[in-house]
C-alpha positions as CSV (number, residue, x, y, z in Angstrom):
1,M,17.3,-44.9,102.1
2,P,15.5,-46.5,99.1
3,I,13.6,-49.8,99.6
4,E,14.4,-52.6,97.1
5,S,11.1,-54.4,96.5
6,I,11.0,-57.8,94.8
7,P,7.6,-59.1,93.8
8,L,7.4,-62.9,93.6
9,R,3.7,-63.7,93.0
10,P,0.5,-61.8,92.3
11,V,-1.2,-60.5,95.5
12,Q,-4.8,-61.2,96.4
13,N,-5.2,-58.0,98.4
14,K,-7.7,-59.6,100.8
15,R,-5.6,-60.8,103.7
16,A,-1.9,-60.1,104.3
17,L,0.9,-60.9,106.7
18,L,4.1,-58.7,106.9
19,A,7.2,-60.2,108.6
20,C,9.9,-57.6,109.6
21,F,13.3,-59.2,110.1
22,A,17.0,-58.3,109.9
23,H,18.9,-61.0,107.8
24,P,18.4,-63.6,105.2
25,D,17.5,-66.8,107.1
26,D,15.6,-65.0,109.8
27,E,12.5,-65.9,107.9
28,S,13.2,-69.6,108.5
29,F,14.8,-69.5,111.9
30,G,12.4,-66.9,113.4
31,P,8.8,-67.7,112.7
32,G,9.7,-70.9,110.9
33,G,9.2,-71.2,107.1
34,G,6.1,-73.3,107.8
35,V,4.2,-70.3,109.0
36,F,4.6,-68.6,105.6
37,A,3.9,-71.8,103.7
38,R,0.7,-72.4,105.8
39,Y,-0.8,-68.9,105.2
40,G,0.3,-68.8,101.6
41,S,-1.6,-72.0,101.1
42,E,-4.7,-70.2,102.5
43,N,-4.4,-67.4,100.0
44,V,-2.9,-64.9,102.5
45,D,-0.4,-62.5,100.9
46,T,2.9,-63.1,102.8
47,H,5.5,-60.3,102.6
48,L,9.0,-60.2,104.1
49,V,11.0,-57.2,105.1
50,C,14.8,-58.0,105.3
51,A,16.7,-55.0,106.7
52,T,20.2,-56.3,105.5
53,K,21.7,-58.9,103.2
54,G,23.7,-60.6,105.9
55,E,27.0,-59.2,104.7
56,V,29.1,-60.3,107.7
57,G,27.6,-63.8,108.2
58,S,30.0,-66.7,108.7
59,H,30.3,-69.0,105.7
60,D,32.3,-71.8,104.2
61,A,34.5,-71.1,101.1
62,E,32.8,-73.9,99.2
63,H,29.5,-72.1,99.2
64,M,31.0,-69.0,97.7
65,Q,31.5,-70.6,94.3
66,G,29.7,-68.4,91.7
67,F,29.3,-65.5,94.1
68,S,31.5,-62.4,94.5
69,T,30.3,-61.4,98.0
70,V,28.6,-63.0,101.0
71,A,25.7,-60.6,100.5
72,E,25.2,-61.9,96.9
73,M,25.2,-65.5,98.1
74,R,22.8,-64.9,101.0
75,E,20.4,-63.0,98.8
76,A,20.4,-65.9,96.4
77,E,19.6,-68.2,99.3
78,L,16.8,-66.0,100.5
79,R,15.3,-65.8,97.0
80,A,15.4,-69.6,96.7
81,A,13.7,-70.0,100.2
82,A,11.1,-67.4,99.3
83,R,10.1,-69.3,96.2
84,E,9.8,-72.5,98.2
85,L,7.7,-70.8,100.8
86,D,5.6,-69.1,98.2
87,L,6.2,-65.6,99.6
88,S,4.4,-62.7,97.8
89,S,7.4,-60.3,98.0
90,I,10.7,-59.4,99.6
91,H,11.6,-55.9,100.6
92,F,15.3,-55.1,101.4
93,L,15.7,-51.9,103.5
94,G,19.3,-51.4,102.2
95,Y,21.3,-51.5,105.5
96,R,24.5,-53.5,106.2
97,D,24.7,-56.4,108.6
98,S,25.9,-55.0,112.0
99,G,27.5,-58.2,113.3
100,M,27.4,-58.8,117.0
101,A,27.7,-56.2,119.7
102,G,31.3,-55.1,120.2
103,S,32.5,-56.0,116.7
104,A,33.8,-53.4,114.2
105,D,30.9,-54.1,111.9
106,N,28.6,-52.9,114.7
107,V,29.8,-49.3,114.2
108,H,30.0,-49.4,110.4
109,P,28.3,-46.2,109.1
110,D,26.1,-48.2,106.8
111,S,25.0,-50.8,109.4
112,L,21.5,-51.1,110.7
113,A,22.7,-50.6,114.2
114,A,24.1,-47.2,113.2
115,A,21.1,-46.1,111.1
116,P,18.9,-43.3,112.4
117,Q,15.9,-45.1,114.0
118,A,13.5,-42.5,112.6
119,Q,14.7,-43.5,109.1
120,V,14.0,-47.2,109.6
121,I,10.6,-46.5,111.2
122,S,9.7,-44.4,108.2
123,Q,10.6,-47.2,105.8
124,L,8.5,-49.7,107.7
125,V,5.5,-47.3,107.9
126,Q,5.7,-46.8,104.2
127,L,5.6,-50.6,103.6
128,M,2.7,-51.1,106.1
129,R,0.7,-48.5,104.3
130,Q,1.6,-49.9,100.9
131,L,1.0,-53.6,101.7
132,R,-1.8,-53.1,104.2
133,P,-1.2,-56.2,106.3
134,Q,-3.7,-57.4,108.9
135,V,-0.9,-58.9,110.9
136,V,2.7,-57.9,111.5
137,I,5.3,-60.2,113.1
138,T,8.9,-59.4,114.3
139,F,11.4,-60.3,116.9
140,D,10.7,-60.4,120.6
141,P,12.0,-57.6,122.9
142,I,15.4,-59.3,123.3
143,G,15.7,-60.0,119.6
144,G,15.8,-63.8,120.2
145,Y,19.4,-63.7,121.5
146,R,20.2,-59.9,121.6
147,H,21.7,-59.5,118.2
148,P,21.9,-55.7,117.6
149,D,20.1,-55.9,114.2
150,H,17.3,-58.0,115.8
151,L,16.9,-55.5,118.6
152,A,16.8,-52.6,116.1
153,M,14.1,-54.3,114.0
154,H,12.0,-55.0,117.1
155,T,12.2,-51.4,118.2
156,A,11.5,-50.0,114.7
157,T,8.7,-52.4,113.9
158,L,6.9,-51.6,117.2
159,A,7.1,-47.9,116.5
160,A,6.0,-48.3,112.9
161,F,3.1,-50.4,113.9
162,R,1.9,-47.6,116.1
163,A,2.6,-44.8,113.6
164,A,1.2,-46.5,110.4
165,G,-2.4,-45.4,111.3
166,D,-1.4,-41.9,112.4
167,A,-2.4,-39.4,109.7
168,S,0.2,-36.9,111.1
169,F,3.0,-39.3,110.3
170,E,3.7,-38.8,106.5
171,P,6.8,-40.8,105.3
172,G,5.7,-41.1,101.6
173,G,2.3,-39.6,100.9
174,L,0.4,-42.9,101.4
175,A,-2.9,-43.0,103.2
176,P,-2.7,-44.0,106.9
177,F,-3.4,-47.7,107.6
178,Q,-3.4,-49.4,110.9
179,P,-2.6,-53.2,111.0
180,D,-4.8,-55.2,113.3
181,K,-2.2,-57.2,115.2
182,L,1.5,-57.2,116.1
183,Y,3.1,-60.5,117.1
184,Y,6.6,-61.3,118.4
185,T,8.2,-64.7,117.6
186,V,9.1,-66.5,120.8
187,F,9.9,-70.0,122.0
188,P,9.5,-71.7,125.4
189,K,12.7,-71.7,127.5
190,H,12.3,-74.8,129.6
191,L,14.6,-77.0,127.3
192,L,17.0,-74.2,127.0
193,R,17.3,-73.8,130.8
194,I,17.9,-77.5,131.1
195,G,20.6,-77.4,128.5
196,V,22.3,-74.4,130.1
197,A,22.4,-76.3,133.4
198,L,24.0,-79.3,131.7
199,M,26.5,-77.5,129.5
200,P,29.3,-77.2,132.2
201,L,29.2,-80.9,132.6
202,F,30.3,-81.2,129.0
203,G,33.0,-78.5,129.2
204,Q,30.9,-75.8,127.6
205,N,30.4,-72.3,128.8
206,P,26.7,-71.2,128.5
207,R,27.8,-67.6,128.8
208,A,30.0,-67.9,125.7
209,F,28.1,-70.0,123.2
210,G,28.4,-70.3,119.4
211,R,31.0,-70.2,116.8
212,N,32.2,-66.8,117.9
213,K,31.5,-67.3,121.7
214,D,29.4,-64.2,121.8
215,I,26.0,-65.6,122.7
216,N,25.0,-65.7,126.4
217,L,22.6,-68.5,126.7
218,M,22.2,-68.0,130.5
219,S,20.9,-64.5,129.9
220,I,18.5,-65.7,127.1
221,A,17.2,-68.5,129.2
222,S,16.3,-66.1,132.0
223,E,13.8,-64.3,129.7
224,Q,10.3,-65.5,129.3
225,F,7.4,-64.0,127.4
226,P,3.7,-64.9,127.5
227,V,2.2,-66.9,124.6
228,H,-1.0,-65.7,122.9
229,A,-1.1,-67.7,119.7
230,R,0.2,-71.0,118.4
231,V,0.4,-71.7,114.7
232,D,0.1,-75.4,113.8
233,I,2.6,-76.1,111.0
234,R,2.8,-79.9,111.1
235,R,1.5,-80.2,107.6
236,F,4.3,-77.9,106.4
237,G,7.2,-79.6,108.4
238,D,9.4,-79.8,105.3
239,K,9.1,-76.0,104.8
240,K,10.2,-75.1,108.3
241,Q,13.8,-74.5,107.3
242,P,13.7,-74.7,103.4
243,Q,16.7,-75.3,101.3
244,P,20.0,-76.2,103.1
245,R,21.5,-72.8,103.9
246,A,25.2,-72.2,103.4
247,T,25.1,-69.8,106.3
248,K,23.3,-71.7,108.9
249,A,26.0,-70.7,111.3
250,S,25.9,-67.1,110.3
251,R,24.4,-66.0,113.6
252,G,27.3,-67.7,115.4
253,L,25.4,-71.0,116.1
254,P,27.4,-74.2,115.5
255,R,26.1,-76.4,112.7
256,R,26.0,-79.5,115.0
257,G,24.8,-78.1,118.3
258,P,23.8,-80.1,121.4
259,A,20.8,-82.3,120.9
260,W,18.8,-80.3,123.5
261,L,19.1,-77.2,121.3
262,A,17.9,-79.0,118.3
263,A,14.9,-80.3,120.3
264,A,14.1,-76.8,121.4
265,A,13.9,-75.7,117.8
266,I,11.9,-78.7,116.4
267,Q,8.4,-78.3,117.7
268,P,5.1,-79.2,116.0
269,H,3.8,-75.7,116.8
270,R,5.7,-72.5,116.1
271,I,4.9,-70.2,119.0
272,I,4.0,-66.6,118.5
273,Y,3.8,-64.0,121.2
274,A,0.9,-61.5,120.6
275,R,1.3,-58.0,121.7
276,V,-1.5,-55.5,121.4
277,P,-0.3,-51.8,121.5
278,P,-0.7,-48.9,121.5
279,R,-0.4,-47.9,125.1
280,P,2.4,-48.8,127.5
281,C,1.6,-50.7,130.7
282,P,0.5,-48.2,133.3
283,A,1.7,-50.5,136.1
284,C,5.3,-50.5,135.0
285,A,5.5,-47.8,132.3
286,N,7.2,-50.3,130.1
287,A,6.7,-49.8,126.3
288,T,7.2,-53.5,125.6
289,C,4.5,-54.6,128.1
290,S,0.8,-53.8,128.0
291,P,-2.3,-54.9,129.9
292,D,-3.6,-56.5,126.7
293,S,-0.5,-58.6,126.1
294,R,-0.2,-59.7,129.8
295,N,-3.8,-60.7,130.2
296,A,-4.8,-62.0,126.8
297,Q,-5.7,-65.6,126.5
298,P,-4.1,-68.0,124.0
299,Q,-5.8,-67.7,120.6
300,A,-7.0,-70.4,118.2
301,V,-4.4,-71.1,115.5
302,Q,-6.7,-69.8,112.7
303,R,-7.0,-66.4,114.3
304,L,-3.4,-65.3,113.6
305,V,-4.6,-64.1,110.2
306,S,-8.4,-63.8,110.1
307,A,-10.8,-62.4,107.6
308,R,-10.3,-58.8,106.7
309,R,-13.0,-56.5,108.1
């Protein structure tokens, strides 16, 4: 599968951050656009991997004027957001949006969910070796809310992070390169748990949330991950979710959700979960847990991307 790379500004080749996500808008709703804006302002090269073009995202007809497909519209939105965030480049992996679990789109032969995992890993290793990032960020082990594409990118990014420095892994003839750190984007669940408890009082089912009723907030609220780094983006608050997106509800979230959900999303710090591979946790043999990640202390904000050795 060929990678479509779009350079946006000259790279400095000194410090770099690579974000590996699934859809247009994940760059703003995952780590928060302010993270890219902050590090871009500090002369860090910021690169975005987008596995799909969000082909099956929900949208309003009014936003399709001038576009022939949803993918075309969402790519245009992403390019506009990338310019506002001063991203260095965008890299589309070429897969189709899989939709939510159980949908017909989820088994489409071109979907990310149906793609051979080894193929996706190979693409990501190629980009890590080409772009040589110090830091890689991706979804947490549940993909935020268990979207199949988010889960696929989490799994592939974790494997690629481990393989990028392995000389025996040769996806494209590039020299091995091992990024220093892998982070997962996470958020504290305390407000979400309060909201889940209150939803039945307002006639809402926390097990069937969103426009398509396919998001289980109770299941999401039960998950909690340790926090190892906090990035202060208060100076870049206007960049947190750049450009009004025509497809804000594309993941199934309502445009005007409960106030508690908005409060959970609007934080002065975007929280990042640090995971330090390569070895699984010997205590539980879990590949998404390691002694390093469980015991690491919170890091200063400026250490997310530090000086290249």
